[in-house]
C-alpha positions in Angstrom: 119.6 -12.3 114.5 119.3 -16.1 114.3 116.5 -16.2 116.7 114.5 -13.6 114.7 115.1 -15.7 111.5 114.1 -18.9 113.3 110.9 -17.2 114.7 110.0 -16.0 111.2 110.5 -19.4 109.7 108.4 -21.1 112.4 105.6 -18.5 111.9 105.6 -19.1 108.1 105.5 -22.8 108.6 102.7 -22.4 111.2 100.5 -20.4 108.8 101.3 -22.6 105.7 100.4 -25.8 107.5 97.0 -24.3 108.5 97.6 -24.1 112.2 96.9 -20.4 112.3 93.2 -19.7 112.3 91.6 -19.2 108.9 90.0 -15.8 108.2 86.7 -14.7 106.9 88.4 -13.2 103.9 90.0 -16.5 103.1 86.6 -18.3 103.4 85.0 -15.7 101.1 87.8 -16.0 98.6 87.5 -19.8 98.5 83.8 -19.6 97.8 84.4 -17.1 95.0 87.0 -19.4 93.6 84.5 -22.2 93.8 81.9 -20.2 92.0 84.3 -19.4 89.2 85.1 -23.1 88.9 81.4 -24.0 88.6 81.0 -21.4 85.9 84.1 -22.6 84.0 83.7 -26.3 84.3 80.1 -27.0 85.0 78.1 -28.4 88.0 79.1 -32.1 87.7 82.9 -31.5 87.5 82.7 -28.8 90.2 80.9 -31.1 92.6 83.4 -33.9 92.0 86.3 -31.5 92.8 84.5 -30.0 95.8 83.9 -33.5 97.2 87.6 -34.5 96.8 89.2 -34.5 100.3 92.6 -33.8 98.6 91.3 -31.4 96.1 91.7 -27.7 95.6 88.7 -26.7 97.7 89.9 -28.0 101.1 92.8 -26.3 102.7 93.4 -26.9 106.4 90.2 -25.9 108.3 88.8 -24.2 105.1 86.6 -26.2 102.7 83.7 -25.6 100.4 80.4 -27.3 101.2 77.5 -27.2 98.8 73.7 -27.5 99.3 70.8 -27.6 96.9 67.9 -25.3 97.7 66.0 -28.0 99.6 68.9 -28.5 102.0 70.5 -31.7 100.6 74.3 -31.8 100.9 75.9 -32.1 97.5 79.5 -31.6 98.5 81.3 -31.9 101.9 85.0 -32.9 101.6 85.6 -32.9 105.3 82.7 -35.3 106.1 81.7 -37.3 103.0 79.1 -39.2 105.0 76.9 -36.1 104.8 76.6 -36.1 101.0 73.1 -36.9 99.9 71.5 -36.1 103.3 69.0 -33.4 103.8 70.2 -31.2 106.8 67.6 -28.4 106.5 65.9 -29.4 109.7 69.1 -30.1 111.7 69.8 -27.2 114.1 73.0 -25.9 115.6 73.9 -26.4 119.2 71.5 -23.5 120.2 68.6 -24.7 118.1 69.2 -22.3 115.2 68.3 -23.6 111.8 71.3 -22.0 110.2 71.1 -24.0 107.0 67.6 -22.6 106.3 68.9 -19.1 106.9 71.9 -19.7 104.6 69.8 -21.1 101.8 67.2 -18.3 102.1 70.0 -15.7 102.2 71.5 -17.1 99.0 68.2 -17.3 97.3 67.0 -13.8 98.2 70.2 -11.7 98.3 72.6 -13.9 96.3 75.3 -14.0 99.1 76.0 -13.2 102.7 77.2 -14.3 106.1 75.4 -16.7 108.5 76.5 -17.1 112.2 75.9 -20.3 114.1 77.5 -22.6 116.6 79.3 -25.8 115.5 81.5 -28.4 116.9 85.1 -27.7 116.1 86.8 -31.0 115.1 90.2 -29.5 116.2 89.2 -29.4 119.8 85.8 -31.1 120.0 84.2 -27.9 121.5 81.1 -26.2 120.2 82.3 -22.7 119.0 80.9 -19.7 117.2 81.3 -20.0 113.5 80.5 -17.8 110.5 80.0 -19.0 106.9 80.0 -17.0 103.7 77.4 -18.4 101.3 76.9 -17.6 97.6 74.2 -18.7 95.2 75.6 -20.1 92.0 72.8 -21.2 89.6 70.9 -23.8 91.6 73.6 -24.3 94.2 74.5 -22.7 97.5 78.3 -22.7 98.1 79.6 -22.0 101.5 82.8 -21.9 103.6 83.0 -21.1 107.3 85.6 -20.1 109.9 85.5 -20.4 113.6 85.5 -17.0 115.4 
């Protein structure tokens, strides 16, 4: 019985510390939470919070990133050096211009999923990743998970 309880406690700790892989549902929920924050608090306050590396929009491997429609990074709490840079013409590891696809998807359909390959900072390997993107006014909010 003690082993079962110990195993359950370790599993809960594992998940709560973010060691278990994030899910697509969690990524989508975070983006929807971010959209609600933008609507409630405005663009300026939302971008400040989304750029905060200790804020509410970064949890383990999950974080919200934000682009404008031209491909300029407006928020990136996991890599603040990218803020202000236009990444529209920067492809993934296979040459796919996934940011163009994400922005176009947000502009034309309002939301959706984009698949690409990206370097996973946890293991420094290029892996398959999918991001949920959502248009909120003149912003594209996204959050991705490794597959």
